[in-house]
All heavy atoms as TSV, in Angstrom:
chain	resi	resn	atom	element	x	y	z
A	1	MET	N	N	15.340	3.310	-3.820
A	1	MET	CA	C	15.178	2.513	-2.598
A	1	MET	C	C	16.077	3.031	-1.469
A	1	MET	O	O	15.681	2.946	-0.366
A	1	MET	CB	C	15.522	1.076	-2.975
A	1	MET	CG	C	14.713	0.076	-2.289
A	1	MET	SD	S	12.964	0.313	-2.454
A	1	MET	CE	C	12.437	-0.880	-1.272
A	2	ILE	N	N	17.246	3.521	-1.866
A	2	ILE	CA	C	18.145	4.063	-0.849
A	2	ILE	C	C	17.471	5.219	-0.147
A	2	ILE	O	O	17.656	5.383	1.098
A	2	ILE	CB	C	19.493	4.479	-1.526
A	2	ILE	CG1	C	20.164	3.261	-2.039
A	2	ILE	CG2	C	20.361	5.238	-0.565
A	2	ILE	CD1	C	21.424	3.578	-2.851
A	3	LEU	N	N	16.776	6.075	-0.863
A	3	LEU	CA	C	16.078	7.239	-0.279
A	3	LEU	C	C	15.076	6.769	0.757
A	3	LEU	O	O	14.949	7.341	1.829
A	3	LEU	CB	C	15.440	8.112	-1.362
A	3	LEU	CG	C	14.699	9.317	-0.888
A	3	LEU	CD1	C	15.742	10.269	-0.315
A	3	LEU	CD2	C	13.995	9.993	-2.009
A	4	LEU	N	N	14.332	5.736	0.410
A	4	LEU	CA	C	13.333	5.218	1.366
A	4	LEU	C	C	13.941	4.689	2.641
A	4	LEU	O	O	13.471	4.946	3.701
A	4	LEU	CB	C	12.486	4.108	0.623
A	4	LEU	CG	C	11.375	3.513	1.454
A	4	LEU	CD1	C	10.317	4.583	1.681
A	4	LEU	CD2	C	10.793	2.334	0.689
A	5	TYR	N	N	15.060	3.947	2.497
A	5	TYR	CA	C	15.742	3.402	3.639
A	5	TYR	C	C	16.338	4.549	4.497
A	5	TYR	O	O	16.315	4.498	5.719
A	5	TYR	CB	C	16.894	2.441	3.215
A	5	TYR	CG	C	16.467	1.183	2.599
A	5	TYR	CD1	C	17.131	0.553	1.615
A	5	TYR	CD2	C	15.251	0.566	3.007
A	5	TYR	CE1	C	16.733	-0.628	1.050
A	5	TYR	CE2	C	14.798	-0.591	2.415
A	5	TYR	CZ	C	15.528	-1.198	1.449
A	5	TYR	OH	O	15.100	-2.376	0.931
A	6	THR	N	N	16.867	5.556	3.833
A	6	THR	CA	C	17.427	6.719	4.565
A	6	THR	C	C	16.356	7.448	5.356
A	6	THR	O	O	16.496	7.811	6.527
A	6	THR	CB	C	18.128	7.673	3.596
A	6	THR	OG1	O	19.127	6.926	2.845
A	6	THR	CG2	C	18.798	8.803	4.388
A	7	MET	N	N	15.187	7.643	4.746
A	7	MET	CA	C	14.110	8.349	5.428
A	7	MET	C	C	13.591	7.501	6.565
A	7	MET	O	O	13.284	8.071	7.647
A	7	MET	CB	C	12.994	8.641	4.424
A	7	MET	CG	C	13.364	9.724	3.416
A	7	MET	SD	S	12.124	10.005	2.130
A	7	MET	CE	C	10.736	10.591	3.074
A	8	PHE	N	N	13.518	6.171	6.411
A	8	PHE	CA	C	13.104	5.312	7.526
A	8	PHE	C	C	14.093	5.336	8.633
A	8	PHE	O	O	13.710	5.362	9.800
A	8	PHE	CB	C	12.886	3.863	6.970
A	8	PHE	CG	C	12.361	2.930	8.006
A	8	PHE	CD1	C	11.041	3.051	8.517
A	8	PHE	CD2	C	13.211	2.014	8.564
A	8	PHE	CE1	C	10.594	2.183	9.475
A	8	PHE	CE2	C	12.726	1.097	9.525
A	8	PHE	CZ	C	11.435	1.236	9.995
A	9	ALA	N	N	15.367	5.363	8.319
A	9	ALA	CA	C	16.383	5.417	9.364
A	9	ALA	C	C	16.327	6.776	10.121
A	9	ALA	O	O	16.440	6.746	11.373
A	9	ALA	CB	C	17.797	5.253	8.743
A	10	ILE	N	N	16.100	7.849	9.453
A	10	ILE	CA	C	16.000	9.136	10.116
A	10	ILE	C	C	14.750	9.188	10.966
A	10	ILE	O	O	14.782	9.702	12.092
A	10	ILE	CB	C	15.940	10.299	9.058
A	10	ILE	CG1	C	17.354	10.422	8.367
A	10	ILE	CG2	C	15.595	11.625	9.712
A	10	ILE	CD1	C	17.347	11.415	7.252
A	11	LEU	N	N	13.685	8.548	10.527
A	11	LEU	CA	C	12.422	8.514	11.293
A	11	LEU	C	C	12.681	7.679	12.609
A	11	LEU	O	O	12.238	8.100	13.680
A	11	LEU	CB	C	11.322	7.922	10.518
A	11	LEU	CG	C	9.996	7.690	11.216
A	11	LEU	CD1	C	9.381	9.033	11.566
A	11	LEU	CD2	C	9.054	6.874	10.316
A	12	CYS	N	N	13.343	6.563	12.494
A	12	CYS	CA	C	13.635	5.727	13.635
A	12	CYS	C	C	14.575	6.426	14.613
A	12	CYS	O	O	14.336	6.431	15.833
A	12	CYS	CB	C	14.350	4.436	13.190
A	12	CYS	SG	S	13.230	3.337	12.372
A	13	ILE	N	N	15.581	7.141	14.120
A	13	ILE	CA	C	16.497	7.846	14.962
A	13	ILE	C	C	15.794	9.002	15.724
A	13	ILE	O	O	15.983	9.174	16.919
A	13	ILE	CB	C	17.665	8.422	14.139
A	13	ILE	CG1	C	18.571	7.249	13.729
A	13	ILE	CG2	C	18.564	9.387	15.008
A	13	ILE	CD1	C	19.642	7.657	12.714
A	14	ALA	N	N	14.934	9.740	15.007
A	14	ALA	CA	C	14.219	10.811	15.627
A	14	ALA	C	C	13.253	10.303	16.686
A	14	ALA	O	O	13.123	10.889	17.759
A	14	ALA	CB	C	13.438	11.636	14.560
A	15	THR	N	N	12.571	9.169	16.407
A	15	THR	CA	C	11.649	8.648	17.379
A	15	THR	C	C	12.391	8.163	18.644
A	15	THR	O	O	11.973	8.340	19.756
A	15	THR	CB	C	10.872	7.446	16.744
A	15	THR	OG1	O	10.255	7.942	15.542
A	15	THR	CG2	C	9.849	6.915	17.673
A	16	ILE	N	N	13.539	7.493	18.434
A	16	ILE	CA	C	14.321	7.010	19.570
A	16	ILE	C	C	14.851	8.229	20.387
A	16	ILE	O	O	14.820	8.146	21.661
A	16	ILE	CB	C	15.506	6.163	19.030
A	16	ILE	CG1	C	14.963	4.812	18.570
A	16	ILE	CG2	C	16.532	5.904	20.145
A	16	ILE	CD1	C	16.004	3.980	17.785
A	17	LEU	N	N	15.222	9.279	19.718
A	17	LEU	CA	C	15.725	10.477	20.457
A	17	LEU	C	C	14.614	11.060	21.275
A	17	LEU	O	O	14.832	11.470	22.442
A	17	LEU	CB	C	16.309	11.515	19.485
A	17	LEU	CG	C	17.663	11.215	18.920
A	17	LEU	CD1	C	18.040	12.232	17.924
A	17	LEU	CD2	C	18.731	11.140	20.028
A	18	ILE	N	N	13.409	11.126	20.737
A	18	ILE	CA	C	12.313	11.674	21.487
A	18	ILE	C	C	11.931	10.786	22.685
A	18	ILE	O	O	11.635	11.267	23.769
A	18	ILE	CB	C	11.105	11.955	20.553
A	18	ILE	CG1	C	11.435	13.114	19.596
A	18	ILE	CG2	C	9.845	12.285	21.357
A	18	ILE	CD1	C	10.399	13.352	18.587
A	19	ILE	N	N	11.947	9.496	22.501
A	19	ILE	CA	C	11.651	8.604	23.618
A	19	ILE	C	C	12.735	8.689	24.704
A	19	ILE	O	O	12.413	8.763	25.910
A	19	ILE	CB	C	11.568	7.142	23.098
A	19	ILE	CG1	C	10.285	6.990	22.246
A	19	ILE	CG2	C	11.540	6.173	24.257
A	19	ILE	CD1	C	10.129	5.679	21.522
A	20	ILE	N	N	14.028	8.774	24.303
A	20	ILE	CA	C	15.059	8.929	25.241
A	20	ILE	C	C	14.950	10.248	25.995
A	20	ILE	O	O	15.183	10.336	27.248
A	20	ILE	CB	C	16.479	8.849	24.571
A	20	ILE	CG1	C	16.753	7.403	24.158
A	20	ILE	CG2	C	17.571	9.330	25.488
A	20	ILE	CD1	C	17.956	7.245	23.249
A	21	SER	N	N	14.564	11.287	25.304
A	21	SER	CA	C	14.412	12.582	25.953
A	21	SER	C	C	13.248	12.575	26.972
A	21	SER	O	O	13.298	13.254	28.013
A	21	SER	CB	C	14.150	13.680	24.935
A	21	SER	OG	O	12.884	13.563	24.371
A	22	LEU	N	N	12.230	11.832	26.715
A	22	LEU	CA	C	11.146	11.698	27.704
A	22	LEU	C	C	11.571	10.906	28.946
A	22	LEU	O	O	11.177	11.236	30.071
A	22	LEU	CB	C	9.897	11.010	27.038
A	22	LEU	CG	C	9.166	11.784	25.971
A	22	LEU	CD1	C	8.129	10.921	25.317
A	22	LEU	CD2	C	8.587	13.058	26.544
A	23	ILE	N	N	12.410	9.918	28.739
A	23	ILE	CA	C	12.895	9.146	29.891
A	23	ILE	C	C	13.884	9.971	30.691
A	23	ILE	O	O	13.807	9.979	31.915
A	23	ILE	CB	C	13.528	7.819	29.386
A	23	ILE	CG1	C	12.493	6.914	28.739
A	23	ILE	CG2	C	14.219	7.116	30.519
A	23	ILE	CD1	C	13.039	5.721	28.030
A	24	LEU	N	N	14.813	10.632	30.048
A	24	LEU	CA	C	15.863	11.373	30.733
A	24	LEU	C	C	15.495	12.795	31.094
A	24	LEU	O	O	16.206	13.485	31.774
A	24	LEU	CB	C	17.171	11.399	29.912
A	24	LEU	CG	C	17.802	10.042	29.608
A	24	LEU	CD1	C	19.018	10.276	28.691
A	24	LEU	CD2	C	18.163	9.307	30.840
A	25	LYS	N	N	14.320	13.242	30.644
A	25	LYS	CA	C	13.915	14.633	30.876
A	25	LYS	C	C	14.924	15.655	30.353
A	25	LYS	O	O	15.236	16.626	30.997
A	25	LYS	CB	C	13.660	14.896	32.374
A	25	LYS	CG	C	12.709	13.952	33.045
A	25	LYS	CD	C	11.257	14.245	32.670
A	25	LYS	CE	C	10.385	13.484	33.608
A	25	LYS	NZ	N	9.535	12.516	32.965
A	26	ASN	N	N	15.460	15.349	29.153
A	26	ASN	CA	C	16.458	16.233	28.557
A	26	ASN	C	C	15.826	16.937	27.312
A	26	ASN	O	O	15.464	16.280	26.337
A	26	ASN	CB	C	17.653	15.407	28.127
A	26	ASN	CG	C	18.841	16.217	27.754
A	26	ASN	OD1	O	18.671	17.419	27.489
A	26	ASN	ND2	N	19.994	15.642	27.706
A	27	ARG	N	N	15.727	18.235	27.418
A	27	ARG	CA	C	15.092	19.059	26.346
A	27	ARG	C	C	15.958	19.163	25.127
A	27	ARG	O	O	15.429	19.263	24.011
A	27	ARG	CB	C	14.732	20.413	26.869
A	27	ARG	CG	C	13.681	20.446	27.912
A	27	ARG	CD	C	13.374	21.870	28.292
A	27	ARG	NE	N	12.926	22.645	27.163
A	27	ARG	CZ	C	11.670	22.965	26.944
A	27	ARG	NH1	N	10.730	22.556	27.736
A	27	ARG	NH2	N	11.361	23.645	25.871
A	28	ILE	N	N	17.310	19.117	25.252
A	28	ILE	CA	C	18.154	19.223	24.068
A	28	ILE	C	C	17.994	18.053	23.170
A	28	ILE	O	O	17.873	18.182	21.926
A	28	ILE	CB	C	19.607	19.393	24.499
A	28	ILE	CG1	C	19.790	20.691	25.319
A	28	ILE	CG2	C	20.552	19.368	23.342
A	28	ILE	CD1	C	21.164	20.851	25.945
A	29	ILE	N	N	17.918	16.843	23.718
A	29	ILE	CA	C	17.714	15.662	22.856
A	29	ILE	C	C	16.316	15.710	22.187
A	29	ILE	O	O	16.175	15.321	21.038
A	29	ILE	CB	C	17.862	14.354	23.701
A	29	ILE	CG1	C	19.259	14.293	24.284
A	29	ILE	CG2	C	17.530	13.140	22.920
A	29	ILE	CD1	C	19.472	13.129	25.192
A	30	ALA	N	N	15.335	16.229	22.916
A	30	ALA	CA	C	13.986	16.361	22.360
A	30	ALA	C	C	13.986	17.327	21.187
A	30	ALA	O	O	13.299	17.127	20.192
A	30	ALA	CB	C	13.015	16.769	23.391
A	31	ILE	N	N	14.691	18.413	21.355
A	31	ILE	CA	C	14.777	19.428	20.262
A	31	ILE	C	C	15.425	18.831	19.047
A	31	ILE	O	O	14.967	19.065	17.914
A	31	ILE	CB	C	15.499	20.676	20.757
A	31	ILE	CG1	C	14.612	21.405	21.793
A	31	ILE	CG2	C	15.842	21.638	19.619
A	31	ILE	CD1	C	15.316	22.551	22.532
A	32	ILE	N	N	16.507	18.080	19.223
A	32	ILE	CA	C	17.218	17.446	18.053
A	32	ILE	C	C	16.242	16.485	17.406
A	32	ILE	O	O	16.182	16.426	16.151
A	32	ILE	CB	C	18.503	16.795	18.522
A	32	ILE	CG1	C	19.474	17.829	19.038
A	32	ILE	CG2	C	19.083	15.896	17.440
A	32	ILE	CD1	C	20.686	17.225	19.704
A	33	GLY	N	N	15.528	15.667	18.153
A	33	GLY	CA	C	14.560	14.713	17.579
A	33	GLY	C	C	13.463	15.416	16.810
A	33	GLY	O	O	13.072	14.977	15.716
A	34	THR	N	N	12.974	16.475	17.375
A	34	THR	CA	C	11.897	17.233	16.741
A	34	THR	C	C	12.395	17.908	15.408
A	34	THR	O	O	11.687	17.868	14.437
A	34	THR	CB	C	11.337	18.332	17.657
A	34	THR	OG1	O	10.948	17.709	18.899
A	34	THR	CG2	C	10.216	19.039	17.090
A	35	ILE	N	N	13.639	18.423	15.479
A	35	ILE	CA	C	14.164	19.018	14.271
A	35	ILE	C	C	14.332	17.987	13.170
A	35	ILE	O	O	14.047	18.175	12.001
A	35	ILE	CB	C	15.503	19.702	14.603
A	35	ILE	CG1	C	15.309	20.967	15.404
A	35	ILE	CG2	C	16.313	20.052	13.282
A	35	ILE	CD1	C	16.520	21.629	15.900
A	36	LEU	N	N	14.801	16.784	13.528
A	36	LEU	CA	C	14.860	15.700	12.544
A	36	LEU	C	C	13.533	15.332	11.980
A	36	LEU	O	O	13.414	15.096	10.736
A	36	LEU	CB	C	15.513	14.468	13.163
A	36	LEU	CG	C	17.024	14.533	13.339
A	36	LEU	CD1	C	17.478	13.270	14.107
A	36	LEU	CD2	C	17.746	14.595	11.982
A	37	LEU	N	N	12.498	15.267	12.776
A	37	LEU	CA	C	11.189	14.936	12.305
A	37	LEU	C	C	10.622	16.030	11.387
A	37	LEU	O	O	10.026	15.746	10.311
A	37	LEU	CB	C	10.176	14.742	13.438
A	37	LEU	CG	C	10.294	13.393	14.161
A	37	LEU	CD1	C	9.328	13.330	15.355
A	37	LEU	CD2	C	10.027	12.242	13.216
A	38	VAL	N	N	10.833	17.292	11.709
A	38	VAL	CA	C	10.401	18.430	10.892
A	38	VAL	C	C	11.128	18.397	9.572
A	38	VAL	O	O	10.524	18.585	8.484
A	38	VAL	CB	C	10.546	19.737	11.622
A	38	VAL	CG1	C	10.365	20.926	10.700
A	38	VAL	CG2	C	9.601	19.854	12.805
A	39	PHE	N	N	12.428	18.170	9.604
A	39	PHE	CA	C	13.219	18.049	8.375
A	39	PHE	C	C	12.710	16.965	7.485
A	39	PHE	O	O	12.532	17.094	6.299
A	39	PHE	CB	C	14.698	17.831	8.739
A	39	PHE	CG	C	15.515	17.457	7.518
A	39	PHE	CD1	C	15.867	18.448	6.623
A	39	PHE	CD2	C	15.924	16.160	7.311
A	39	PHE	CE1	C	16.626	18.091	5.482
A	39	PHE	CE2	C	16.703	15.833	6.235
A	39	PHE	CZ	C	17.067	16.813	5.304
A	40	LEU	N	N	12.347	15.833	8.042
A	40	LEU	CA	C	11.860	14.674	7.349
A	40	LEU	C	C	10.547	15.001	6.734
A	40	LEU	O	O	10.299	14.635	5.562
A	40	LEU	CB	C	11.736	13.443	8.249
A	40	LEU	CG	C	11.371	12.138	7.624
A	40	LEU	CD1	C	12.507	11.715	6.687
A	40	LEU	CD2	C	11.116	11.096	8.655
A	41	ILE	N	N	9.633	15.653	7.429
A	41	ILE	CA	C	8.348	16.008	6.870
A	41	ILE	C	C	8.455	16.995	5.700
A	41	ILE	O	O	7.881	16.821	4.663
A	41	ILE	CB	C	7.418	16.597	7.951
A	41	ILE	CG1	C	7.049	15.520	8.950
A	41	ILE	CG2	C	6.214	17.284	7.357
A	41	ILE	CD1	C	6.401	16.036	10.243
A	42	ILE	N	N	9.303	18.041	5.885
A	42	ILE	CA	C	9.531	19.019	4.832
A	42	ILE	C	C	10.123	18.346	3.591
A	42	ILE	O	O	9.715	18.617	2.460
A	42	ILE	CB	C	10.369	20.181	5.346
A	42	ILE	CG1	C	9.559	21.045	6.347
A	42	ILE	CG2	C	10.808	21.072	4.218
A	42	ILE	CD1	C	10.385	22.045	7.096
A	43	PHE	N	N	11.141	17.520	3.800
A	43	PHE	CA	C	11.784	16.885	2.699
A	43	PHE	C	C	10.828	15.919	1.969
A	43	PHE	O	O	10.845	15.852	0.718
A	43	PHE	CB	C	13.017	16.055	3.169
A	43	PHE	CG	C	13.720	15.325	2.077
A	43	PHE	CD1	C	14.509	16.043	1.155
A	43	PHE	CD2	C	13.499	14.005	1.913
A	43	PHE	CE1	C	15.152	15.410	0.151
A	43	PHE	CE2	C	14.159	13.343	0.893
A	43	PHE	CZ	C	15.028	14.036	-0.016
A	44	SER	N	N	9.984	15.276	2.697
A	44	SER	CA	C	8.943	14.339	2.062
A	44	SER	C	C	8.004	15.119	1.217
A	44	SER	O	O	7.712	14.678	0.069
A	44	SER	CB	C	8.261	13.572	3.163
A	44	SER	OG	O	9.116	12.780	3.901
A	45	ILE	N	N	7.505	16.247	1.721
A	45	ILE	CA	C	6.598	17.051	0.930
A	45	ILE	C	C	7.261	17.560	-0.320
A	45	ILE	O	O	6.689	17.543	-1.415
A	45	ILE	CB	C	6.050	18.172	1.751
A	45	ILE	CG1	C	5.117	17.588	2.913
A	45	ILE	CG2	C	5.252	19.194	0.926
A	45	ILE	CD1	C	4.669	18.623	3.932
A	46	TRP	N	N	8.474	18.060	-0.170
A	46	TRP	CA	C	9.241	18.575	-1.326
A	46	TRP	C	C	9.457	17.484	-2.353
A	46	TRP	O	O	9.294	17.700	-3.570
A	46	TRP	CB	C	10.523	19.182	-0.870
A	46	TRP	CG	C	11.398	19.529	-2.055
A	46	TRP	CD1	C	11.287	20.716	-2.832
A	46	TRP	CD2	C	12.445	18.779	-2.651
A	46	TRP	NE1	N	12.223	20.663	-3.840
A	46	TRP	CE2	C	12.972	19.485	-3.764
A	46	TRP	CE3	C	13.043	17.572	-2.341
A	46	TRP	CZ2	C	13.994	18.977	-4.510
A	46	TRP	CZ3	C	14.058	17.081	-3.096
A	46	TRP	CH2	C	14.582	17.825	-4.168
A	47	PHE	N	N	9.898	16.285	-1.887
A	47	PHE	CA	C	10.237	15.250	-2.818
A	47	PHE	C	C	9.004	14.716	-3.546
A	47	PHE	O	O	9.054	14.473	-4.754
A	47	PHE	CB	C	10.862	14.074	-2.057
A	47	PHE	CG	C	11.353	13.003	-2.970
A	47	PHE	CD1	C	12.484	13.164	-3.742
A	47	PHE	CD2	C	10.613	11.750	-3.071
A	47	PHE	CE1	C	12.919	12.143	-4.570
A	47	PHE	CE2	C	11.080	10.801	-3.904
A	47	PHE	CZ	C	12.223	10.988	-4.676
A	48	VAL	N	N	7.837	14.612	-2.887
A	48	VAL	CA	C	6.591	14.178	-3.555
A	48	VAL	C	C	6.188	15.182	-4.633
A	48	VAL	O	O	5.826	14.799	-5.754
A	48	VAL	CB	C	5.493	13.881	-2.519
A	48	VAL	CG1	C	4.151	13.731	-3.197
A	48	VAL	CG2	C	5.810	12.699	-1.699
A	49	SER	N	N	6.245	16.447	-4.287
A	49	SER	CA	C	5.822	17.508	-5.257
A	49	SER	C	C	6.801	17.491	-6.453
A	49	SER	O	O	6.371	17.619	-7.595
A	49	SER	CB	C	5.731	18.864	-4.598
A	49	SER	OG	O	7.001	19.304	-4.209
A	50	TYR	N	N	8.133	17.350	-6.172
A	50	TYR	CA	C	9.063	17.291	-7.256
A	50	TYR	C	C	8.819	16.077	-8.161
A	50	TYR	O	O	8.875	16.184	-9.417
A	50	TYR	CB	C	10.506	17.238	-6.682
A	50	TYR	CG	C	11.557	17.018	-7.712
A	50	TYR	CD1	C	11.966	18.008	-8.564
A	50	TYR	CD2	C	12.144	15.761	-7.837
A	50	TYR	CE1	C	12.971	17.796	-9.504
A	50	TYR	CE2	C	13.127	15.508	-8.773
A	50	TYR	CZ	C	13.518	16.496	-9.601
A	50	TYR	OH	O	14.511	16.281	-10.559
A	51	SER	N	N	8.521	14.935	-7.568
A	51	SER	CA	C	8.289	13.719	-8.342
A	51	SER	C	C	7.064	13.861	-9.255
A	51	SER	O	O	7.054	13.412	-10.375
A	51	SER	CB	C	8.111	12.521	-7.450
A	51	SER	OG	O	9.315	12.326	-6.737
A	52	ILE	N	N	6.012	14.456	-8.704
A	52	ILE	CA	C	4.764	14.638	-9.459
A	52	ILE	C	C	5.000	15.583	-10.642
A	52	ILE	O	O	4.610	15.304	-11.738
A	52	ILE	CB	C	3.644	15.149	-8.553
A	52	ILE	CG1	C	3.243	14.083	-7.571
A	52	ILE	CG2	C	2.448	15.641	-9.380
A	52	ILE	CD1	C	2.285	14.549	-6.541
A	53	LYS	N	N	5.721	16.714	-10.402
A	53	LYS	CA	C	6.016	17.631	-11.483
A	53	LYS	C	C	6.903	16.952	-12.589
A	53	LYS	O	O	6.708	17.174	-13.763
A	53	LYS	CB	C	6.674	18.877	-11.000
A	53	LYS	CG	C	5.719	19.759	-10.231
A	53	LYS	CD	C	6.409	21.051	-9.874
A	53	LYS	CE	C	5.467	21.910	-9.067
A	53	LYS	NZ	N	4.599	22.656	-9.897
A	54	LYS	N	N	7.886	16.170	-12.153
A	54	LYS	CA	C	8.784	15.526	-13.070
A	54	LYS	C	C	8.008	14.496	-13.912
A	54	LYS	O	O	8.189	14.344	-15.109
A	54	LYS	CB	C	9.864	14.850	-12.349
A	54	LYS	CG	C	10.952	14.252	-13.302
A	54	LYS	CD	C	12.125	13.749	-12.520
A	54	LYS	CE	C	13.132	13.146	-13.425
A	54	LYS	NZ	N	14.303	12.570	-12.720
A	55	GLU	N	N	7.107	13.713	-13.290
A	55	GLU	CA	C	6.342	12.727	-13.983
A	55	GLU	C	C	5.394	13.378	-14.963
A	55	GLU	O	O	5.195	12.901	-16.048
A	55	GLU	CB	C	5.533	11.909	-12.987
A	55	GLU	CG	C	4.811	10.744	-13.577
A	55	GLU	CD	C	5.728	9.708	-14.086
A	55	GLU	OE1	O	6.838	9.512	-13.620
A	55	GLU	OE2	O	5.355	9.021	-15.083
A	56	GLU	N	N	4.841	14.568	-14.594
A	56	GLU	CA	C	3.960	15.306	-15.491
A	56	GLU	C	C	4.754	15.787	-16.715
A	56	GLU	O	O	4.231	15.660	-17.846
A	56	GLU	CB	C	3.364	16.509	-14.760
A	56	GLU	CG	C	2.424	17.347	-15.624
A	56	GLU	CD	C	1.876	18.557	-14.872
A	56	GLU	OE1	O	2.132	18.641	-13.673
A	56	GLU	OE2	O	1.235	19.350	-15.520
A	57	ARG	N	N	5.982	16.296	-16.517
A	57	ARG	CA	C	6.789	16.678	-17.664
A	57	ARG	C	C	7.105	15.538	-18.601
A	57	ARG	O	O	7.064	15.650	-19.809
A	57	ARG	CB	C	8.052	17.337	-17.185
A	57	ARG	CG	C	7.882	18.845	-16.846
A	57	ARG	CD	C	9.158	19.515	-16.521
A	57	ARG	NE	N	9.336	19.404	-15.036
A	57	ARG	CZ	C	10.428	19.039	-14.414
A	57	ARG	NH1	N	11.532	18.795	-15.081
A	57	ARG	NH2	N	10.474	18.960	-13.057
A	58	LEU	N	N	7.434	14.369	-17.974
A	58	LEU	CA	C	7.757	13.227	-18.814
A	58	LEU	C	C	6.521	12.712	-19.590
A	58	LEU	O	O	6.593	12.337	-20.745
A	58	LEU	CB	C	8.257	12.055	-17.941
A	58	LEU	CG	C	9.662	12.228	-17.367
A	58	LEU	CD1	C	9.962	11.117	-16.396
A	58	LEU	CD2	C	10.678	12.239	-18.490
A	59	TYR	N	N	5.370	12.781	-18.966
A	59	TYR	CA	C	4.112	12.387	-19.627
A	59	TYR	C	C	3.821	13.311	-20.797
A	59	TYR	O	O	3.427	12.873	-21.881
A	59	TYR	CB	C	3.002	12.383	-18.663
A	59	TYR	CG	C	1.634	11.940	-19.197
A	59	TYR	CD1	C	1.414	10.642	-19.526
A	59	TYR	CD2	C	0.638	12.916	-19.448
A	59	TYR	CE1	C	0.194	10.249	-20.053
A	59	TYR	CE2	C	-0.534	12.553	-20.000
A	59	TYR	CZ	C	-0.770	11.213	-20.318
A	59	TYR	OH	O	-1.966	10.854	-20.839
A	60	LYS	N	N	3.952	14.605	-20.551
A	60	LYS	CA	C	3.648	15.598	-21.646
A	60	LYS	C	C	4.671	15.496	-22.778
A	60	LYS	O	O	4.307	15.763	-23.948
A	60	LYS	CB	C	3.622	17.000	-21.045
A	60	LYS	CG	C	2.398	17.321	-20.278
A	60	LYS	CD	C	2.418	18.774	-19.819
A	60	LYS	CE	C	1.147	19.099	-19.044
A	60	LYS	NZ	N	1.144	20.457	-18.594
A	61	SER	N	N	5.882	15.125	-22.514
A	61	SER	CA	C	6.869	15.049	-23.571
A	61	SER	C	C	6.632	13.819	-24.459
A	61	SER	O	O	7.254	13.779	-25.540
A	61	SER	CB	C	8.296	14.971	-22.944
A	61	SER	OG	O	8.476	13.709	-22.329
A	62	GLN	N	N	5.847	12.895	-24.087
A	62	GLN	CA	C	5.584	11.709	-24.899
A	62	GLN	C	C	4.599	12.051	-26.042
A	62	GLN	O	O	4.608	11.308	-27.028
A	62	GLN	CB	C	4.926	10.588	-24.075
A	62	GLN	CG	C	5.931	10.012	-23.083
A	62	GLN	CD	C	5.303	8.882	-22.233
A	62	GLN	OE1	O	4.119	8.689	-22.318
A	62	GLN	NE2	N	6.117	8.253	-21.420
A	63	PHE	N	N	3.820	13.086	-25.945
A	63	PHE	CA	C	2.876	13.426	-26.947
A	63	PHE	C	C	3.271	14.733	-27.620
A	63	PHE	O	O	3.737	15.696	-26.960
A	63	PHE	CB	C	1.472	13.635	-26.295
A	63	PHE	CG	C	1.040	12.413	-25.545
A	63	PHE	CD1	C	1.054	12.342	-24.164
A	63	PHE	CD2	C	0.507	11.342	-26.283
A	63	PHE	CE1	C	0.603	11.191	-23.510
A	63	PHE	CE2	C	0.107	10.194	-25.614
A	63	PHE	CZ	C	0.130	10.122	-24.280
A	64	PRO	N	N	3.113	14.812	-28.956
A	64	PRO	CA	C	3.422	16.068	-29.617
A	64	PRO	C	C	2.414	17.127	-29.259
A	64	PRO	O	O	1.269	16.836	-28.749
A	64	PRO	CB	C	3.351	15.672	-31.122
A	64	PRO	CG	C	2.479	14.467	-31.151
A	64	PRO	CD	C	2.660	13.755	-29.798
A	65	ASN	N	N	2.737	18.342	-29.558
A	65	ASN	CA	C	1.784	19.414	-29.344
A	65	ASN	C	C	0.549	19.231	-30.173
A	65	ASN	O	O	0.616	18.858	-31.325
A	65	ASN	CB	C	2.415	20.785	-29.689
A	65	ASN	CG	C	3.468	21.138	-28.709
A	65	ASN	OD1	O	3.510	20.635	-27.581
A	65	ASN	ND2	N	4.400	21.975	-29.141
A	66	GLU	N	N	-0.567	19.483	-29.564
A	66	GLU	CA	C	-1.826	19.299	-30.283
A	66	GLU	C	C	-2.157	20.607	-31.039
A	66	GLU	O	O	-2.604	21.545	-30.441
A	66	GLU	CB	C	-2.944	18.930	-29.303
A	66	GLU	CG	C	-2.722	17.643	-28.664
A	66	GLU	CD	C	-3.828	17.293	-27.710
A	66	GLU	OE1	O	-4.825	18.059	-27.640
A	66	GLU	OE2	O	-3.704	16.310	-26.996
A	67	VAL	N	N	-1.928	20.573	-32.319
A	67	VAL	CA	C	-2.226	21.741	-33.199
A	67	VAL	C	C	-3.310	21.272	-34.155
A	67	VAL	O	O	-3.161	20.305	-34.920
A	67	VAL	CB	C	-0.987	22.198	-33.961
A	67	VAL	CG1	C	-1.299	23.344	-34.847
A	67	VAL	CG2	C	0.172	22.504	-32.927
A	68	TYR	N	N	-4.410	22.021	-34.125
A	68	TYR	CA	C	-5.504	21.701	-34.993
A	68	TYR	C	C	-5.521	22.583	-36.181
A	68	TYR	O	O	-5.498	23.825	-36.091
A	68	TYR	CB	C	-6.835	21.798	-34.144
A	68	TYR	CG	C	-6.916	20.894	-33.031
A	68	TYR	CD1	C	-6.753	21.400	-31.734
A	68	TYR	CD2	C	-7.157	19.589	-33.229
A	68	TYR	CE1	C	-6.833	20.528	-30.685
A	68	TYR	CE2	C	-7.241	18.673	-32.135
A	68	TYR	CZ	C	-7.105	19.161	-30.846
A	68	TYR	OH	O	-7.181	18.306	-29.770
A	69	ASN	N	N	-5.453	22.014	-37.345
A	69	ASN	CA	C	-5.540	22.754	-38.614
A	69	ASN	C	C	-6.860	22.494	-39.261
A	69	ASN	O	O	-7.149	21.451	-39.756
A	69	ASN	CB	C	-4.395	22.361	-39.590
A	69	ASN	CG	C	-3.064	22.717	-39.041
A	69	ASN	OD1	O	-2.884	23.762	-38.418
A	69	ASN	ND2	N	-2.114	21.847	-39.268
A	70	TYR	N	N	-7.723	23.515	-39.236
A	70	TYR	CA	C	-9.064	23.375	-39.824
A	70	TYR	C	C	-9.080	24.024	-41.137
A	70	TYR	O	O	-8.636	25.063	-41.409
A	70	TYR	CB	C	-10.137	23.978	-38.943
A	70	TYR	CG	C	-10.296	23.194	-37.598
A	70	TYR	CD1	C	-9.892	23.752	-36.384
A	70	TYR	CD2	C	-10.895	21.918	-37.702
A	70	TYR	CE1	C	-10.054	22.955	-35.246
A	70	TYR	CE2	C	-11.051	21.201	-36.505
A	70	TYR	CZ	C	-10.639	21.716	-35.300
A	70	TYR	OH	O	-10.839	21.023	-34.159
């Protein structure tokens, strides 16, 4: 849950920075907000793929190897 709250906080901060940059016409603040959003997107994609792979490994470890002896 902490990860979800952290990601939501980063999303809010990045959105606020981009809105402030539009109001103040400051490109540096816009770049920082954009970098935060890109980081958040990359991290989200990585975390979802890692979670899926980990869940797959846990699922496979519950079942023994299927060896057929005929």
